[in-house]
BAKOLPA-879495 format. One record per residue (C-alpha): residue in three letters; residue number from 1; x, y, z. Coordinates in nm, 2 decimals, always signed. Layout:
# residues N
DRENNU  aa   i      X      Y      Z
DRENNU ALA NUM      X      Y      Z
...
***
This chain:
# residues 328
DRENNU  aa   i      X      Y      Z
DRENNU MET   1  +3.85  -0.53  -2.70
DRENNU ASN   2  +3.71  -0.37  -2.38
DRENNU PRO   3  +3.74  -0.53  -2.04
DRENNU PHE   4  +3.44  -0.74  -1.93
DRENNU SER   5  +3.33  -0.97  -1.65
DRENNU TYR   6  +3.23  -1.33  -1.69
DRENNU SER   7  +2.99  -1.57  -1.53
DRENNU LYS   8  +2.86  -1.92  -1.61
DRENNU PRO   9  +2.51  -1.98  -1.46
DRENNU GLU  10  +2.39  -2.32  -1.38
DRENNU ASP  11  +2.02  -2.28  -1.49
DRENNU VAL  12  +1.80  -2.07  -1.71
DRENNU SER  13  +1.66  -1.86  -1.43
DRENNU GLN  14  +2.01  -1.76  -1.30
DRENNU ALA  15  +2.11  -1.67  -1.66
DRENNU ILE  16  +1.81  -1.44  -1.70
DRENNU ASN  17  +1.86  -1.27  -1.37
DRENNU LEU  18  +2.22  -1.18  -1.48
DRENNU ALA  19  +2.11  -1.03  -1.81
DRENNU GLY  20  +2.07  -0.66  -1.89
DRENNU PRO  21  +2.14  -0.39  -2.15
DRENNU ALA  22  +2.52  -0.41  -2.09
DRENNU SER  23  +2.54  -0.79  -2.09
DRENNU ARG  24  +2.54  -1.06  -2.37
DRENNU PHE  25  +2.47  -1.43  -2.36
DRENNU ILE  26  +2.75  -1.63  -2.52
DRENNU ALA  27  +2.74  -1.99  -2.65
DRENNU GLY  28  +2.95  -2.07  -2.95
DRENNU GLY  29  +3.06  -1.71  -2.99
DRENNU THR  30  +3.11  -1.74  -3.36
DRENNU ASN  31  +2.96  -1.40  -3.43
DRENNU LEU  32  +2.98  -1.22  -3.09
DRENNU LEU  33  +3.36  -1.27  -3.05
DRENNU ASP  34  +3.42  -1.13  -3.40
DRENNU LEU  35  +3.21  -0.82  -3.31
DRENNU MET  36  +3.40  -0.78  -2.99
DRENNU LYS  37  +3.74  -0.80  -3.16
DRENNU GLU  38  +3.63  -0.54  -3.41
DRENNU ASN  39  +3.51  -0.31  -3.13
DRENNU ILE  40  +3.15  -0.33  -3.26
DRENNU ALA  41  +3.01  -0.50  -2.96
DRENNU ARG  42  +3.13  -0.38  -2.62
DRENNU PRO  43  +2.95  -0.59  -2.35
DRENNU GLU  44  +3.05  -0.52  -1.99
DRENNU HIS  45  +2.95  -0.87  -1.89
DRENNU LEU  46  +2.94  -1.21  -2.07
DRENNU ILE  47  +2.70  -1.48  -1.96
DRENNU ASP  48  +2.82  -1.82  -2.07
DRENNU ILE  49  +2.51  -2.04  -2.12
DRENNU THR  50  +2.69  -2.35  -2.25
DRENNU GLY  51  +2.62  -2.53  -1.92
DRENNU LEU  52  +2.24  -2.49  -1.95
DRENNU PRO  53  +2.02  -2.79  -2.03
DRENNU LEU  54  +1.92  -2.67  -2.38
DRENNU LYS  55  +2.09  -2.93  -2.60
DRENNU GLU  56  +1.80  -3.17  -2.67
DRENNU VAL  57  +1.61  -3.24  -2.98
DRENNU ARG  58  +1.28  -3.40  -2.90
DRENNU GLU  59  +0.94  -3.48  -3.05
DRENNU THR  60  +0.64  -3.27  -2.94
DRENNU GLY  61  +0.30  -3.41  -2.87
DRENNU SER  62  +0.17  -3.25  -3.19
DRENNU GLY  63  +0.42  -3.43  -3.41
DRENNU GLY  64  +0.67  -3.15  -3.45
DRENNU LEU  65  +1.02  -3.11  -3.30
DRENNU MET  66  +1.15  -2.90  -3.02
DRENNU ILE  67  +1.51  -2.80  -3.07
DRENNU GLY  68  +1.71  -2.68  -2.77
DRENNU ALA  69  +1.88  -2.34  -2.83
DRENNU LEU  70  +2.23  -2.49  -2.76
DRENNU VAL  71  +2.21  -2.77  -3.01
DRENNU SER  72  +2.50  -2.71  -3.24
DRENNU ASN  73  +2.44  -2.63  -3.61
DRENNU ALA  74  +2.64  -2.94  -3.71
DRENNU ASP  75  +2.44  -3.17  -3.47
DRENNU LEU  76  +2.11  -3.03  -3.60
DRENNU ALA  77  +2.20  -3.06  -3.97
DRENNU TRP  78  +2.29  -3.43  -3.92
DRENNU HIS  79  +2.02  -3.52  -3.67
DRENNU PRO  80  +1.83  -3.82  -3.81
DRENNU LEU  81  +1.49  -3.66  -3.75
DRENNU ILE  82  +1.59  -3.34  -3.92
DRENNU GLU  83  +1.74  -3.52  -4.22
DRENNU GLN  84  +1.43  -3.74  -4.25
DRENNU ARG  85  +1.15  -3.49  -4.19
DRENNU TYR  86  +1.30  -3.15  -4.26
DRENNU PRO  87  +1.56  -3.19  -4.53
DRENNU LEU  88  +1.52  -2.82  -4.62
DRENNU LEU  89  +1.66  -2.72  -4.28
DRENNU SER  90  +1.95  -2.96  -4.31
DRENNU GLN  91  +2.04  -2.84  -4.65
DRENNU ALA  92  +2.03  -2.47  -4.54
DRENNU ILE  93  +2.25  -2.53  -4.24
DRENNU LEU  94  +2.51  -2.72  -4.44
DRENNU ALA  95  +2.52  -2.44  -4.70
DRENNU GLY  96  +2.63  -2.20  -4.43
DRENNU ALA  97  +2.97  -2.12  -4.28
DRENNU SER  98  +3.23  -2.40  -4.25
DRENNU PRO  99  +3.24  -2.73  -4.07
DRENNU GLN 100  +3.45  -2.58  -3.79
DRENNU LEU 101  +3.20  -2.30  -3.74
DRENNU ARG 102  +2.90  -2.53  -3.76
DRENNU ASN 103  +3.05  -2.74  -3.49
DRENNU MET 104  +3.07  -2.44  -3.26
DRENNU ALA 105  +2.76  -2.23  -3.36
DRENNU SER 106  +2.44  -2.28  -3.16
DRENNU THR 107  +2.09  -2.30  -3.30
DRENNU GLY 108  +1.98  -2.00  -3.08
DRENNU GLY 109  +2.29  -1.80  -3.17
DRENNU ASN 110  +2.23  -1.85  -3.54
DRENNU LEU 111  +1.91  -1.64  -3.50
DRENNU LEU 112  +2.10  -1.36  -3.34
DRENNU GLN 113  +2.37  -1.31  -3.60
DRENNU ARG 114  +2.42  -0.94  -3.67
DRENNU THR 115  +2.37  -0.79  -4.00
DRENNU ARG 116  +2.58  -0.84  -4.32
DRENNU CYS 117  +2.73  -0.50  -4.41
DRENNU TYR 118  +3.09  -0.39  -4.46
DRENNU TYR 119  +3.02  -0.05  -4.30
DRENNU PHE 120  +2.86  -0.21  -3.99
DRENNU TYR 121  +3.19  -0.40  -3.93
DRENNU ASP 122  +3.40  -0.09  -3.97
DRENNU ALA 123  +3.40  +0.11  -3.65
DRENNU SER 124  +3.58  +0.40  -3.82
DRENNU VAL 125  +3.28  +0.49  -4.04
DRENNU PRO 126  +2.92  +0.60  -3.95
DRENNU CYS 127  +2.65  +0.33  -3.92
DRENNU ASN 128  +2.29  +0.38  -3.80
DRENNU LYS 129  +2.29  +0.02  -3.66
DRENNU ARG 130  +2.58  +0.10  -3.44
DRENNU GLU 131  +2.51  +0.47  -3.37
DRENNU PRO 132  +2.15  +0.56  -3.46
DRENNU GLY 133  +2.13  +0.89  -3.65
DRENNU SER 134  +2.49  +0.88  -3.77
DRENNU GLY 135  +2.41  +0.78  -4.13
DRENNU CYS 136  +2.42  +0.49  -4.37
DRENNU PRO 137  +2.72  +0.51  -4.60
DRENNU ALA 138  +2.61  +0.19  -4.78
DRENNU LYS 139  +2.33  +0.37  -4.95
DRENNU ASP 140  +2.57  +0.57  -5.17
DRENNU GLY 141  +2.88  +0.35  -5.12
DRENNU LEU 142  +2.97  -0.01  -5.20
DRENNU ASN 143  +2.63  -0.18  -5.19
DRENNU ARG 144  +2.67  -0.49  -5.41
DRENNU ILE 145  +2.57  -0.73  -5.13
DRENNU HIS 146  +2.29  -0.51  -4.98
DRENNU ALA 147  +1.91  -0.53  -4.97
DRENNU ILE 148  +1.67  -0.50  -5.26
DRENNU LEU 149  +1.36  -0.56  -5.05
DRENNU GLY 150  +1.23  -0.42  -4.72
DRENNU ALA 151  +1.52  -0.16  -4.68
DRENNU SER 152  +1.47  +0.19  -4.53
DRENNU ALA 153  +1.63  +0.53  -4.55
DRENNU GLU 154  +1.82  +0.43  -4.23
DRENNU CYS 155  +1.96  +0.09  -4.33
DRENNU VAL 156  +2.01  -0.13  -4.64
DRENNU ALA 157  +2.19  -0.42  -4.48
DRENNU THR 158  +2.09  -0.79  -4.52
DRENNU HIS 159  +2.05  -1.08  -4.28
DRENNU PRO 160  +2.33  -1.33  -4.30
DRENNU SER 161  +2.18  -1.66  -4.19
DRENNU ASP 162  +2.10  -1.96  -4.41
DRENNU MET 163  +1.93  -2.16  -4.14
DRENNU CYS 164  +1.69  -1.88  -4.07
DRENNU VAL 165  +1.57  -1.87  -4.43
DRENNU ALA 166  +1.46  -2.24  -4.40
DRENNU LEU 167  +1.31  -2.18  -4.06
DRENNU ALA 168  +1.10  -1.90  -4.21
DRENNU ALA 169  +0.97  -2.12  -4.48
DRENNU LEU 170  +0.89  -2.40  -4.23
DRENNU GLU 171  +0.71  -2.15  -4.00
DRENNU ALA 172  +0.91  -2.23  -3.69
DRENNU VAL 173  +0.82  -2.08  -3.35
DRENNU VAL 174  +1.09  -1.93  -3.12
DRENNU HIS 175  +1.06  -2.00  -2.75
DRENNU VAL 176  +1.21  -1.74  -2.52
DRENNU GLU 177  +1.22  -1.67  -2.15
DRENNU GLY 178  +1.29  -1.35  -1.95
DRENNU ARG 179  +1.21  -1.20  -1.61
DRENNU ALA 180  +0.85  -1.15  -1.72
DRENNU GLY 181  +0.81  -1.52  -1.80
DRENNU LYS 182  +0.80  -1.74  -2.10
DRENNU ARG 183  +0.66  -1.65  -2.44
DRENNU THR 184  +0.66  -1.77  -2.80
DRENNU ILE 185  +0.73  -1.57  -3.11
DRENNU GLU 186  +0.63  -1.67  -3.46
DRENNU PHE 187  +0.94  -1.69  -3.68
DRENNU ALA 188  +0.79  -1.43  -3.92
DRENNU ASP 189  +0.78  -1.18  -3.64
DRENNU PHE 190  +1.11  -1.26  -3.47
DRENNU HIS 191  +1.34  -1.05  -3.69
DRENNU ARG 192  +1.26  -0.69  -3.77
DRENNU LEU 193  +1.29  -0.47  -4.08
DRENNU PRO 194  +1.51  -0.17  -4.03
DRENNU GLU 195  +1.25  +0.11  -4.07
DRENNU ASP 196  +1.36  +0.39  -3.84
DRENNU THR 197  +1.52  +0.17  -3.57
DRENNU PRO 198  +1.78  -0.03  -3.76
DRENNU GLN 199  +1.98  -0.09  -3.43
DRENNU ARG 200  +1.71  -0.35  -3.33
DRENNU ASP 201  +1.75  -0.67  -3.52
DRENNU ASN 202  +1.48  -0.87  -3.34
DRENNU GLN 203  +1.20  -0.86  -3.09
DRENNU LEU 204  +1.39  -0.98  -2.78
DRENNU ALA 205  +1.41  -0.78  -2.47
DRENNU ASP 206  +1.75  -0.73  -2.30
DRENNU ASP 207  +1.68  -1.00  -2.04
DRENNU GLU 208  +1.52  -1.26  -2.28
DRENNU LEU 209  +1.70  -1.58  -2.37
DRENNU ILE 210  +1.61  -1.81  -2.66
DRENNU THR 211  +1.55  -2.15  -2.51
DRENNU ALA 212  +1.42  -2.35  -2.81
DRENNU ILE 213  +1.30  -2.34  -3.17
DRENNU GLU 214  +0.99  -2.54  -3.24
DRENNU LEU 215  +0.92  -2.70  -3.58
DRENNU PRO 216  +0.56  -2.78  -3.67
DRENNU PRO 217  +0.47  -3.13  -3.80
DRENNU ALA 218  +0.66  -3.20  -4.12
DRENNU ARG 219  +0.46  -3.14  -4.44
DRENNU PHE 220  +0.72  -3.07  -4.71
DRENNU THR 221  +0.96  -3.36  -4.67
DRENNU ARG 222  +0.93  -3.49  -5.03
DRENNU HIS 223  +0.93  -3.16  -5.22
DRENNU SER 224  +1.17  -2.90  -5.08
DRENNU HIS 225  +1.50  -2.75  -5.18
DRENNU TYR 226  +1.75  -2.49  -5.05
DRENNU LEU 227  +1.94  -2.30  -5.31
DRENNU LYS 228  +2.23  -2.07  -5.23
DRENNU ILE 229  +2.40  -1.84  -5.48
DRENNU ARG 230  +2.73  -1.69  -5.37
DRENNU ASP 231  +3.06  -1.56  -5.50
DRENNU ARG 232  +3.25  -1.88  -5.42
DRENNU ALA 233  +3.15  -2.24  -5.36
DRENNU SER 234  +3.20  -2.25  -4.98
DRENNU TYR 235  +3.23  -2.03  -4.67
DRENNU ALA 236  +3.06  -1.73  -4.83
DRENNU PHE 237  +2.74  -1.54  -4.75
DRENNU ALA 238  +2.45  -1.56  -4.99
DRENNU LEU 239  +2.40  -1.30  -5.26
DRENNU VAL 240  +2.06  -1.47  -5.30
DRENNU SER 241  +1.92  -1.78  -5.14
DRENNU VAL 242  +1.59  -1.95  -5.17
DRENNU ALA 243  +1.41  -2.20  -4.95
DRENNU ALA 244  +1.13  -2.36  -5.16
DRENNU ALA 245  +0.88  -2.61  -5.03
DRENNU LEU 246  +0.58  -2.76  -5.21
DRENNU GLU 247  +0.29  -3.00  -5.14
DRENNU LEU 248  +0.17  -3.17  -5.45
DRENNU ASP 249  -0.15  -3.35  -5.55
DRENNU GLY 250  -0.03  -3.52  -5.86
DRENNU ASP 251  +0.13  -3.23  -6.06
DRENNU VAL 252  -0.09  -2.96  -5.89
DRENNU VAL 253  +0.04  -2.75  -5.60
DRENNU SER 254  -0.18  -2.78  -5.29
DRENNU ASP 255  +0.05  -2.57  -5.07
DRENNU ALA 256  +0.37  -2.37  -5.11
DRENNU ARG 257  +0.63  -2.20  -4.91
DRENNU LEU 258  +0.90  -1.96  -5.04
DRENNU ALA 259  +1.16  -1.76  -4.84
DRENNU LEU 260  +1.45  -1.56  -4.97
DRENNU GLY 261  +1.78  -1.48  -4.81
DRENNU GLY 262  +2.05  -1.23  -4.90
DRENNU VAL 263  +1.79  -0.97  -5.02
DRENNU ALA 264  +1.65  -0.81  -4.70
DRENNU HIS 265  +1.71  -0.73  -4.34
DRENNU LYS 266  +1.53  -1.05  -4.24
DRENNU PRO 267  +1.43  -1.37  -4.42
DRENNU TRP 268  +1.18  -1.26  -4.68
DRENNU ARG 269  +0.84  -1.42  -4.73
DRENNU ASP 270  +0.52  -1.31  -4.89
DRENNU LYS 271  +0.23  -1.54  -4.82
DRENNU ALA 272  +0.01  -1.38  -5.08
DRENNU VAL 273  +0.26  -1.46  -5.34
DRENNU GLU 274  +0.29  -1.82  -5.22
DRENNU GLN 275  -0.09  -1.85  -5.27
DRENNU LEU 276  -0.05  -1.78  -5.64
DRENNU LEU 277  +0.09  -2.13  -5.68
DRENNU VAL 278  -0.19  -2.31  -5.50
DRENNU GLY 279  -0.42  -2.49  -5.74
DRENNU LYS 280  -0.18  -2.44  -6.03
DRENNU PRO 281  +0.01  -2.71  -6.21
DRENNU VAL 282  +0.38  -2.74  -6.17
DRENNU SER 283  +0.53  -2.55  -6.46
DRENNU ARG 284  +0.81  -2.31  -6.54
DRENNU GLU 285  +0.55  -2.05  -6.65
DRENNU ASN 286  +0.38  -2.05  -6.31
DRENNU PHE 287  +0.72  -2.04  -6.13
DRENNU VAL 288  +0.83  -1.74  -6.33
DRENNU ALA 289  +0.50  -1.56  -6.25
DRENNU VAL 290  +0.56  -1.63  -5.88
DRENNU ALA 291  +0.92  -1.50  -5.90
DRENNU ASP 292  +0.81  -1.18  -6.07
DRENNU ALA 293  +0.54  -1.13  -5.80
DRENNU MET 294  +0.79  -1.19  -5.52
DRENNU LEU 295  +1.03  -0.93  -5.66
DRENNU ARG 296  +0.77  -0.67  -5.77
DRENNU ASP 297  +0.87  -0.42  -5.50
DRENNU ALA 298  +1.24  -0.47  -5.53
DRENNU GLN 299  +1.44  -0.14  -5.51
DRENNU PRO 300  +1.80  -0.19  -5.62
DRENNU LEU 301  +2.09  +0.03  -5.52
DRENNU ALA 302  +2.37  +0.15  -5.75
DRENNU HIS 303  +2.56  -0.18  -5.75
DRENNU ASN 304  +2.31  -0.46  -5.68
DRENNU ALA 305  +2.04  -0.44  -5.95
DRENNU PHE 306  +2.18  -0.78  -6.07
DRENNU LYS 307  +2.02  -0.93  -5.76
DRENNU ILE 308  +1.67  -0.89  -5.91
DRENNU LYS 309  +1.75  -1.11  -6.21
DRENNU LEU 310  +1.96  -1.34  -6.00
DRENNU ALA 311  +1.68  -1.39  -5.75
DRENNU ARG 312  +1.42  -1.44  -6.02
DRENNU ARG 313  +1.62  -1.72  -6.17
DRENNU ALA 314  +1.70  -1.87  -5.83
DRENNU ILE 315  +1.34  -1.88  -5.74
DRENNU VAL 316  +1.24  -2.06  -6.06
DRENNU ARG 317  +1.53  -2.31  -6.02
DRENNU ALA 318  +1.46  -2.38  -5.65
DRENNU LEU 319  +1.09  -2.44  -5.71
DRENNU SER 320  +1.17  -2.66  -6.01
DRENNU ASP 321  +1.41  -2.86  -5.80
DRENNU ALA 322  +1.16  -2.89  -5.51
DRENNU ALA 323  +0.89  -3.01  -5.75
DRENNU VAL 324  +1.11  -3.31  -5.86
DRENNU GLY 325  +1.21  -3.40  -5.51
DRENNU GLY 326  +1.48  -3.15  -5.41
DRENNU GLN 327  +1.75  -3.27  -5.64
DRENNU SER 328  +1.96  -3.03  -5.85
***
């Protein structure tokens, strides 16, 4: 681990003014400290934001919720308003990591987790995310856990978060602040696909700080489900995960949301595919058709073709569970 300086600002403006290309904000540190220990991240300055007033969950005037960036994953998952109105989000958070990590990890930090890839975490091998232009050994190497959608010639890694898959389905909005002022980013636009700049995971500038995540008014409380398929029952990243949410008029779908995790560099949605369910009755046949459409552009690597069949079955199961009230 390289030497670094440390500061603990008292307000958001002070934190932003300390930020720059060689600095990193730190809250729970559940991912950043691992990266520093492995010599993957080498910040010259750490900005401890745990003292900032960003720990509130409050209702908005529109009927949604504003979640402070420093609310812990555990507090968010068990918050009464989240459990009652957004059970999909609560389920997704509780499917991730371990109780100890959820107690430490922050909501804003969860969005900033670095990619899921053996080679990214091994400083002894090339990686385009760490050193652009050095190569992507995962393409021809051990790629069982890697992307089947949205990958590029430069990077085939996947996004690790469970919480973000649910936030994508719920169409959350990310509030950020930097020296240029405040702005909001639609969740669908916050994370990036690798394309030819895999080193950039998201749309944040170096001096921008996530201050809150806003949830729109709840619409999918009765019919939503988060399904995570992994190699072991706990403390494992998703091979495939599905956030499914439906609005039903009797047994006919009036609106649908579907987001996948474990299959791409960001939580994966396709609004055109979701629309295929609208106006259709709840049925396995219709769910299978949507799953096939969602995966039509999948491009497996040497060791992860199984993910296509796994994702297809997971989509059908998650939609089926959502339709009956989110119970497996």
